[in-house]
C-alpha positions as CSV (number, residue, x, y, z in Angstrom):
1,M,42.7,3.8,-1.4
2,T,40.7,2.8,1.6
3,G,38.9,-0.4,2.3
4,K,35.5,1.1,1.3
5,D,36.8,1.7,-2.2
6,F,37.4,-1.9,-3.1
7,Y,35.1,-4.3,-4.8
8,R,33.0,-6.5,-2.6
9,Q,30.5,-9.2,-3.2
10,A,26.8,-8.1,-3.3
11,K,24.9,-8.1,-0.1
12,W,21.2,-8.9,-0.2
13,S,18.9,-11.8,0.8
14,E,18.1,-13.9,-2.3
15,P,15.2,-16.3,-2.0
16,L,15.4,-19.9,-3.1
17,I,14.3,-20.6,-6.7
18,F,11.4,-22.6,-5.3
19,E,10.3,-19.5,-3.3
20,L,10.2,-17.5,-6.6
21,S,7.8,-20.0,-8.1
22,S,4.4,-18.9,-9.3
23,E,1.9,-21.4,-10.6
24,G,1.5,-21.5,-14.4
25,R,4.7,-19.7,-15.3
26,V,7.1,-21.4,-17.7
27,G,10.6,-20.6,-19.0
28,Y,10.4,-22.7,-22.1
29,R,7.6,-24.5,-23.9
30,L,8.3,-27.5,-26.1
31,P,6.4,-27.7,-29.4
32,D,3.5,-30.2,-29.5
33,L,4.3,-33.5,-31.3
34,D,2.5,-33.8,-34.6
35,E,0.4,-36.8,-35.3
36,S,3.0,-38.5,-37.5
37,I,5.6,-38.4,-34.8
38,E,3.2,-39.7,-32.2
39,R,2.3,-42.6,-34.5
40,E,6.0,-43.4,-35.0
41,I,6.9,-43.2,-31.3
42,G,3.7,-44.7,-29.9
43,D,2.8,-44.8,-26.2
44,Y,5.9,-43.6,-24.3
45,R,4.9,-45.8,-21.4
46,K,5.7,-48.9,-23.5
47,I,9.2,-47.5,-24.2
48,I,10.2,-46.2,-20.7
49,P,10.7,-48.9,-18.0
50,S,7.8,-48.8,-15.5
51,N,10.0,-48.2,-12.5
52,M,11.2,-44.9,-14.2
53,I,7.7,-43.5,-14.6
54,R,6.4,-41.2,-11.9
55,D,2.7,-41.4,-10.8
56,N,2.9,-37.6,-10.3
57,P,5.1,-35.0,-11.9
58,P,8.0,-33.7,-9.7
59,S,7.4,-30.5,-7.7
60,L,9.7,-28.2,-9.7
61,P,9.7,-24.4,-9.5
62,E,7.4,-22.7,-12.0
63,V,9.4,-19.6,-13.1
64,S,9.9,-17.6,-16.3
65,E,13.2,-17.5,-18.1
66,V,13.9,-13.9,-17.0
67,T,13.4,-14.9,-13.3
68,V,15.9,-17.8,-13.7
69,I,18.5,-15.5,-15.3
70,R,18.1,-12.8,-12.7
71,H,18.1,-15.3,-9.8
72,F,21.4,-17.0,-10.8
73,T,23.0,-13.7,-11.8
74,R,22.3,-12.3,-8.3
75,L,23.6,-15.4,-6.7
76,S,26.8,-15.1,-8.7
77,Q,27.2,-11.6,-7.5
78,M,26.9,-12.7,-3.9
79,N,29.7,-15.2,-4.4
80,W,33.5,-14.7,-4.3
81,G,36.0,-16.3,-6.7
82,V,39.4,-15.8,-8.2
83,D,37.7,-13.7,-10.9
84,S,36.5,-11.3,-8.2
85,G,39.8,-10.7,-6.5
86,I,42.8,-12.1,-4.7
87,Y,42.2,-15.6,-3.2
88,P,45.3,-16.4,-1.1
89,L,44.3,-19.8,0.2
90,G,47.5,-21.4,1.4
91,S,48.3,-24.7,-0.1
92,C,45.3,-24.5,-2.4
93,T,46.9,-22.3,-5.1
94,M,43.9,-20.4,-6.3
95,K,45.4,-18.9,-9.4
96,Y,43.6,-17.2,-12.3
97,N,42.3,-19.5,-15.1
98,P,43.1,-18.0,-18.5
99,R,39.9,-17.6,-20.6
100,V,41.6,-18.8,-23.8
101,N,41.8,-22.3,-22.2
102,E,38.1,-22.2,-21.3
103,I,37.2,-21.2,-24.9
104,L,39.4,-23.9,-26.5
105,T,38.0,-26.6,-24.2
106,S,34.4,-25.6,-25.1
107,M,35.0,-26.1,-28.9
108,M,32.4,-28.4,-30.5
109,E,35.1,-30.7,-31.8
110,L,35.9,-31.6,-28.2
111,T,32.5,-31.4,-26.5
112,N,30.9,-33.7,-29.1
113,L,33.3,-36.5,-28.6
114,H,32.1,-39.7,-27.0
115,P,34.3,-42.2,-25.1
116,Y,32.8,-45.2,-26.9
117,Q,33.9,-43.9,-30.3
118,P,36.4,-46.2,-32.2
119,V,40.0,-45.0,-31.6
120,E,40.3,-44.3,-35.3
121,T,37.8,-41.5,-35.0
122,V,39.4,-39.8,-31.9
123,Q,43.0,-39.6,-32.9
124,G,43.1,-35.8,-32.1
125,I,42.1,-36.1,-28.5
126,L,44.3,-39.2,-28.0
127,E,47.2,-37.2,-29.4
128,I,46.5,-34.4,-26.8
129,L,46.3,-36.9,-23.9
130,Y,49.4,-38.7,-25.1
131,K,51.4,-35.4,-25.3
132,L,50.1,-34.3,-21.9
133,Q,51.3,-37.6,-20.4
134,K,54.8,-37.0,-21.9
135,W,54.9,-33.4,-20.8
136,L,53.9,-34.2,-17.2
137,A,56.5,-37.0,-17.1
138,E,59.1,-34.6,-18.3
139,I,58.1,-31.8,-15.8
140,T,58.1,-34.2,-12.9
141,G,61.2,-36.3,-13.9
142,T,59.3,-39.6,-14.1
143,A,58.8,-42.3,-16.7
144,A,55.0,-42.8,-17.1
145,V,51.7,-41.1,-16.3
146,S,48.1,-42.0,-15.7
147,L,45.5,-39.3,-16.4
148,Q,42.6,-41.2,-14.8
149,P,42.3,-39.7,-11.2
150,A,39.5,-37.2,-10.9
151,A,41.1,-35.0,-8.2
152,G,44.3,-34.6,-6.1
153,A,43.0,-36.7,-3.3
154,H,42.0,-39.3,-5.8
155,G,45.5,-39.2,-7.2
156,E,46.8,-39.7,-3.7
157,F,44.7,-42.7,-3.2
158,L,46.0,-44.1,-6.5
159,G,49.5,-43.5,-5.3
160,V,48.8,-45.5,-2.1
161,L,47.2,-48.3,-4.2
162,L,50.4,-48.4,-6.4
163,M,52.5,-48.9,-3.2
164,R,50.2,-51.8,-2.2
165,A,50.5,-53.4,-5.6
166,Y,54.3,-53.0,-5.7
167,H,54.8,-54.5,-2.3
168,K,52.3,-57.3,-3.0
169,Y,54.1,-58.1,-6.2
170,N,57.3,-58.4,-4.2
171,G,55.6,-60.6,-1.6
172,E,56.1,-58.0,1.2
173,L,52.7,-56.5,1.7
174,D,51.9,-58.5,4.8
175,K,54.8,-57.0,6.7
176,R,54.9,-53.5,5.1
177,R,51.9,-52.0,6.9
178,E,53.2,-48.6,7.9
179,M,53.0,-45.3,6.0
180,I,55.2,-42.5,7.4
181,I,53.7,-39.0,7.1
182,P,55.2,-35.7,8.5
183,D,53.2,-33.8,11.1
184,S,53.0,-30.8,8.6
185,A,51.4,-32.9,5.9
186,H,48.1,-32.2,4.1
187,G,45.2,-33.9,5.9
188,T,44.4,-36.0,2.8
189,N,47.7,-37.9,3.2
190,P,46.9,-39.9,6.3
191,A,43.3,-40.3,5.1
192,S,44.6,-41.8,1.8
193,A,47.0,-44.0,3.6
194,R,44.3,-45.4,5.9
195,M,41.9,-45.9,3.0
196,G,44.7,-48.0,1.4
197,G,44.9,-50.2,4.5
198,F,48.1,-48.8,6.0
199,D,48.8,-47.7,9.6
200,V,50.0,-44.1,9.8
201,V,53.3,-43.2,11.6
202,V,53.7,-39.5,12.1
203,V,57.2,-38.0,12.0
204,P,57.7,-34.6,13.7
205,S,59.2,-31.4,12.3
206,D,62.4,-30.1,13.6
207,E,63.0,-26.6,14.9
208,N,63.5,-25.3,11.3
209,G,60.1,-26.7,10.2
210,L,61.7,-29.5,8.2
211,V,61.4,-33.3,8.6
212,D,63.3,-34.3,11.8
213,M,65.9,-36.6,10.4
214,E,66.6,-38.5,13.6
215,A,62.9,-39.1,14.1
216,L,62.6,-40.3,10.5
217,K,65.5,-42.7,10.9
218,S,64.0,-44.2,14.1
219,S,60.6,-44.5,12.3
220,V,61.8,-46.4,9.3
221,S,61.8,-50.2,9.5
222,E,61.1,-53.3,7.5
223,K,57.4,-52.5,8.2
224,T,57.6,-49.2,6.2
225,A,55.6,-49.2,3.0
226,G,56.5,-45.6,2.1
227,L,56.8,-42.0,3.0
228,M,54.3,-39.4,1.8
229,L,55.9,-36.0,1.5
230,T,55.5,-32.7,-0.3
231,N,58.4,-30.4,-1.2
232,P,58.3,-27.5,-0.5
233,N,56.4,-28.4,2.6
234,T,53.2,-26.8,3.9
235,L,55.2,-24.1,5.6
236,G,56.6,-23.0,2.3
237,L,60.1,-24.4,3.2
238,F,62.2,-26.6,0.9
239,E,63.2,-29.9,2.4
240,K,66.9,-29.5,2.0
241,N,67.6,-33.0,3.2
242,I,65.5,-34.6,0.5
243,V,68.2,-36.6,-1.2
244,E,69.2,-38.1,2.2
245,I,65.5,-38.7,3.0
246,A,65.1,-40.6,-0.3
247,R,68.2,-42.7,0.5
248,I,66.8,-43.7,3.9
249,I,63.5,-44.7,2.5
250,H,64.9,-46.6,-0.5
251,E,67.5,-48.5,1.6
252,A,64.6,-49.7,3.7
253,G,62.9,-51.1,0.6
254,A,60.1,-48.6,0.8
255,L,58.8,-46.0,-1.7
256,L,58.8,-42.2,-1.7
257,Y,55.5,-40.5,-2.6
258,Y,55.3,-36.8,-3.7
259,D,52.2,-34.9,-2.8
260,G,52.0,-32.5,-5.8
261,A,50.0,-29.8,-4.0
262,N,53.2,-27.7,-3.8
263,L,54.6,-28.4,-7.3
264,N,53.9,-24.8,-8.5
265,P,56.9,-23.0,-7.1
266,I,59.6,-25.5,-8.4
267,L,58.5,-25.7,-12.0
268,G,61.6,-25.5,-14.2
269,K,63.8,-25.5,-11.1
270,V,63.9,-29.1,-9.8
271,R,61.9,-32.2,-10.5
272,P,60.5,-34.6,-7.9
273,G,61.8,-37.6,-9.8
274,D,65.3,-36.1,-9.6
275,M,64.9,-35.7,-5.9
276,G,64.2,-39.5,-5.6
277,F,60.4,-39.6,-5.5
278,D,58.9,-42.8,-7.0
279,I,55.3,-41.6,-7.3
280,V,54.1,-38.1,-8.0
281,H,50.5,-36.9,-8.0
282,I,49.7,-33.6,-9.8
283,N,47.0,-31.2,-8.9
284,T,46.2,-29.6,-12.3
285,H,44.1,-26.9,-10.6
286,K,47.0,-25.9,-8.4
287,T,49.8,-26.0,-10.9
288,F,48.4,-25.9,-14.4
289,S,45.5,-23.5,-13.9
290,T,42.4,-25.6,-14.3
291,P,39.3,-24.7,-12.4
292,H,39.3,-25.4,-8.7
293,G,36.5,-25.8,-6.1
294,G,32.8,-26.3,-6.2
295,G,33.1,-30.1,-6.0
296,G,34.7,-30.6,-9.4
297,P,35.2,-32.0,-11.9
298,G,39.0,-32.0,-11.3
299,A,42.0,-34.0,-12.3
300,G,44.9,-35.5,-10.4
301,P,47.3,-37.3,-12.8
302,V,49.8,-39.6,-11.2
303,A,53.4,-40.0,-12.5
304,V,55.7,-42.9,-11.6
305,C,59.2,-44.1,-12.0
306,E,60.1,-46.9,-14.5
307,R,59.7,-49.8,-12.0
308,L,56.1,-48.8,-11.2
309,A,54.9,-48.1,-14.7
310,E,53.5,-51.6,-15.1
311,F,51.2,-51.1,-12.1
312,L,49.4,-48.0,-13.4
313,P,45.6,-48.1,-14.2
314,V,44.6,-49.1,-17.7
315,P,44.3,-47.9,-20.3
316,I,47.4,-45.7,-20.9
317,V,47.3,-43.6,-24.1
318,D,50.1,-44.9,-26.3
319,Y,51.5,-44.3,-29.8
320,D,52.9,-47.0,-32.2
321,G,54.5,-44.6,-34.7
322,S,51.4,-44.3,-37.0
323,K,48.4,-44.0,-34.7
324,Y,47.4,-43.4,-31.1
325,Y,45.7,-46.1,-29.2
326,L,44.5,-47.2,-25.7
327,N,47.1,-49.6,-24.2
328,Y,45.6,-52.2,-21.9
329,N,48.7,-54.3,-21.9
330,L,49.9,-53.7,-18.4
331,P,50.1,-57.1,-16.8
332,H,50.4,-55.9,-13.2
333,S,47.9,-53.0,-13.5
334,I,45.8,-52.3,-10.5
335,G,42.8,-51.9,-12.9
336,K,40.7,-48.9,-13.5
337,I,40.0,-46.3,-10.9
338,K,37.6,-44.1,-12.9
339,G,35.3,-44.6,-15.8
340,F,36.9,-44.1,-19.2
341,Y,40.1,-42.1,-19.3
342,G,39.9,-39.2,-16.8
343,N,38.1,-35.8,-16.8
344,I,39.0,-34.9,-20.4
345,S,37.8,-31.2,-20.4
346,V,40.0,-30.5,-17.3
347,L,43.0,-32.3,-18.8
348,V,42.7,-30.3,-22.1
349,R,42.8,-27.1,-20.1
350,A,46.0,-28.2,-18.5
351,Y,47.4,-29.1,-21.9
352,C,46.5,-25.7,-23.3
353,Y,48.1,-24.0,-20.3
354,I,51.4,-25.9,-20.6
355,L,51.4,-25.4,-24.4
356,S,50.9,-21.7,-24.1
357,M,53.4,-21.2,-21.3
358,G,56.2,-23.3,-22.5
359,F,59.2,-24.2,-20.4
360,D,60.2,-20.5,-19.9
361,G,56.7,-19.5,-19.0
362,L,56.3,-22.3,-16.4
363,K,59.6,-21.4,-14.9
364,E,58.7,-17.7,-14.7
365,A,55.4,-18.6,-13.1
366,A,57.3,-20.5,-10.4
367,E,59.6,-17.6,-9.8
368,L,56.8,-15.1,-9.5
369,S,54.9,-17.3,-7.1
370,V,58.0,-17.4,-4.9
371,L,58.6,-13.6,-5.3
372,N,55.0,-12.8,-4.3
373,A,55.1,-15.1,-1.3
374,N,58.3,-13.5,0.0
375,Y,57.0,-10.0,-0.6
376,I,54.0,-10.9,1.6
377,K,56.4,-12.3,4.2
378,A,58.6,-9.1,4.1
379,R,55.5,-6.9,4.5
380,L,53.9,-8.8,7.3
381,E,56.8,-10.1,9.5
382,K,57.2,-6.7,11.2
383,L,53.5,-6.3,12.1
384,R,52.6,-6.4,15.7
385,G,50.5,-9.4,16.6
386,L,52.0,-11.8,14.1
387,S,55.0,-14.2,14.3
388,L,56.8,-16.8,12.3
389,K,57.3,-19.9,14.3
390,Y,59.8,-21.7,12.0
391,A,62.9,-20.4,10.4
392,P,61.9,-16.7,10.3
393,Q,65.0,-15.7,8.4
394,T,64.6,-18.4,5.7
395,P,63.0,-17.3,2.4
396,R,59.8,-19.1,1.6
397,K,58.8,-20.8,-1.6
398,H,55.1,-20.4,-2.7
399,E,53.5,-19.7,0.7
400,V,54.2,-18.4,4.1
401,V,52.5,-19.4,7.4
402,F,52.1,-16.7,10.1
403,S,50.9,-17.3,13.6
404,A,48.4,-14.9,15.2
405,S,49.1,-16.3,18.7
406,P,50.7,-13.0,19.9
407,L,47.5,-11.2,18.9
408,L,45.3,-13.7,20.6
409,K,47.3,-13.5,23.8
410,E,47.4,-9.7,23.8
411,T,43.9,-8.9,22.6
412,G,41.7,-12.0,22.5
413,V,41.4,-11.7,18.7
414,A,41.9,-15.0,17.0
415,A,43.1,-16.0,13.5
416,L,39.4,-16.8,12.6
417,D,38.5,-13.2,13.5
418,I,41.2,-11.9,11.2
419,A,39.9,-14.1,8.4
420,K,36.4,-12.8,8.9
421,N,37.5,-9.2,8.9
422,L,39.5,-9.6,5.7
423,L,36.3,-10.3,3.9
424,D,35.1,-6.8,4.8
425,S,38.3,-5.4,3.2
426,G,37.3,-6.8,-0.2
427,V,39.8,-9.7,-0.2
428,H,39.3,-13.4,0.4
429,A,40.8,-14.7,3.6
430,P,43.8,-17.1,3.7
431,T,43.7,-20.6,5.0
432,N,43.6,-20.5,8.8
433,Y,44.3,-23.1,11.5
434,F,46.5,-25.2,9.1
435,P,49.0,-26.7,9.3
436,L,48.2,-27.9,12.8
437,I,51.8,-27.5,14.0
438,V,51.4,-23.7,13.9
439,S,49.0,-22.3,16.5
440,E,46.5,-19.7,15.2
441,A,47.9,-20.3,11.7
442,L,47.3,-17.9,8.8
443,M,48.5,-19.7,5.7
444,I,49.0,-17.3,2.8
445,E,49.7,-18.2,-0.8
446,P,49.4,-15.2,-3.2
447,T,50.3,-17.2,-6.4
448,E,52.0,-15.8,-9.4
449,T,48.9,-14.2,-11.0
450,E,48.4,-11.4,-8.5
451,P,49.9,-8.0,-9.2
452,K,51.7,-5.9,-6.6
453,E,48.6,-3.7,-6.2
454,E,46.5,-6.7,-5.1
455,L,49.2,-7.9,-2.7
456,D,49.4,-4.4,-1.1
457,K,45.7,-4.3,-0.8
458,F,45.8,-7.6,1.1
459,V,48.6,-6.3,3.4
460,E,46.9,-3.0,4.1
461,G,43.6,-4.8,4.9
462,L,45.5,-7.1,7.4
463,K,47.3,-4.2,8.9
464,R,44.0,-2.3,9.5
465,I,42.6,-5.4,11.2
466,L,45.6,-5.8,13.5
467,D,45.5,-2.1,14.5
468,E,41.8,-2.3,15.3
469,A,42.3,-5.5,17.3
470,Y,44.5,-3.5,19.7
471,S,42.2,-0.5,19.9
472,N,38.7,-2.1,19.7
473,P,39.0,-6.0,19.8
474,E,35.2,-6.5,20.4
475,A,34.4,-4.8,17.1
476,V,36.9,-7.1,15.2
477,K,35.1,-10.2,16.6
478,K,31.8,-9.2,15.0
479,A,33.0,-9.2,11.3
480,P,32.1,-9.8,8.6
481,L,29.4,-7.1,8.3
482,K,29.6,-6.2,4.7
483,T,29.3,-9.6,3.0
484,S,26.1,-11.3,1.7
485,V,26.2,-13.6,4.6
486,T,27.5,-12.3,8.0
487,R,29.2,-14.4,10.7
488,L,28.0,-18.0,10.9
489,D,27.8,-20.3,13.9
490,E,30.8,-22.4,12.8
491,V,29.8,-25.5,14.7
492,K,26.1,-25.4,13.8
493,A,26.9,-24.7,10.1
494,A,29.1,-27.9,9.9
495,H,26.7,-30.1,11.9
496,P,25.0,-32.8,9.7
497,Q,21.7,-32.3,11.4
498,T,21.5,-28.6,10.4
499,M,23.0,-28.7,6.9
500,A,20.5,-28.4,4.1
501,L,22.3,-29.2,0.9
502,T,19.1,-29.8,-1.2
503,Y,15.6,-28.4,-1.2
504,R,14.3,-31.7,0.0
505,M,16.6,-31.5,3.0
506,F,15.5,-27.9,3.6
507,L,11.9,-28.9,3.7
508,K,12.6,-31.8,6.0
509,S,14.4,-29.5,8.4
510,A,11.4,-27.2,8.4
511,G,9.1,-30.1,9.1
512,V,7.3,-29.9,5.7
513,K,6.2,-33.1,4.0
514,R,6.3,-32.6,0.2
515,D,7.4,-34.8,-2.7
516,V,10.2,-33.0,-4.6
């Protein structure tokens, strides 16, 4: 097959829903209230607070139902998602979300629940959450779990807050002001550490892409609050010195935090708790196949060792042998970090995934994710224009990071150009320019859900781009040409003064004064 034979997103210019508006058109008409109901309700202005009543109705689009349906259907066809094709975003683990989990989560018995119901009436959902806590603790090798965090970064922040609470309880917070973070870490790690009030100390990678042990030893002191680390790391390499790393951190009186972004490839093989990690955050979208992207909702449960369990947010779902209940009896809890008990619909999807996969299924998913990543590595490492900066002979885990520096030097074609061209091949681009320790990085994570045919399609698309870069580099720099939106001005697109995220912002940028 050639690139032109593959599925691509639709390409057309779709107007805004406001631009499709035509005065007098409606999509749905509510029935008129009969006189008896009007008499019972009375004047609505006496019921609704005065500050909630508009003098004039909002300027909403006036469109028919069929116009709305066609508009959003066309927009969906212009989009790209994991249901459309391979989505090899390194470190983001964009795996397929099984539809059975979506169906189960949309059951009326779940969607009609309310968090203010008495616990006696919600024993079913509490049982699900309780079991999920136990399963995640078992999978990560920890003692207790909070399901409250609404995303991975939120879980990271909770992990940092737990470190603060622990050191404060021990009377050492004033001196333990430093958080050690590898130079290959996810960008949210230093952000979370700073938000938690800690100073960031960066430890470099060695020539093999692992934590430089001598640099780590020289960085650890009585000022150290903890080390934030993921294993495998962002290069897809397993930190073989992890037991020694844990010893160094713990002997200094600090805590070891596990960034769960890369948990997927070690399921059923090794547990963070067994490696010596004290705190583990879990990205359910990366590991347990809940939806990812679009701003949420998400879930980022946090698991901890026994000595940190009493600091977790309240409540924890517990079981007394006869009924499930919300346990607020954690005397050193940091308090709540989210309303109610977490994003329940996302957590139920993770529960369904784990239940359907079982231990053997989770282990096989990990094995296939590693197999697919190493297949990609084997197919690409011989291509002209790409190189592996760290440990080229070492097998990867879930992802592999190539550098396009040779291509840039020889042709002027950059990693960004490669990414843009892949869109024209009918596949989504991998992460580029991360991690920062790899110049012109292409960070590829195929996940376990992609068949060999899709991996070959990705490889062939990349090979075509590299060949064209050497024969016609200027043409490569113009892509994408076959997508709904062609190449953007990257700087302008990200500038706050040019971004229009709402119709009100759009009108303001166009100089139109209109109440929306």
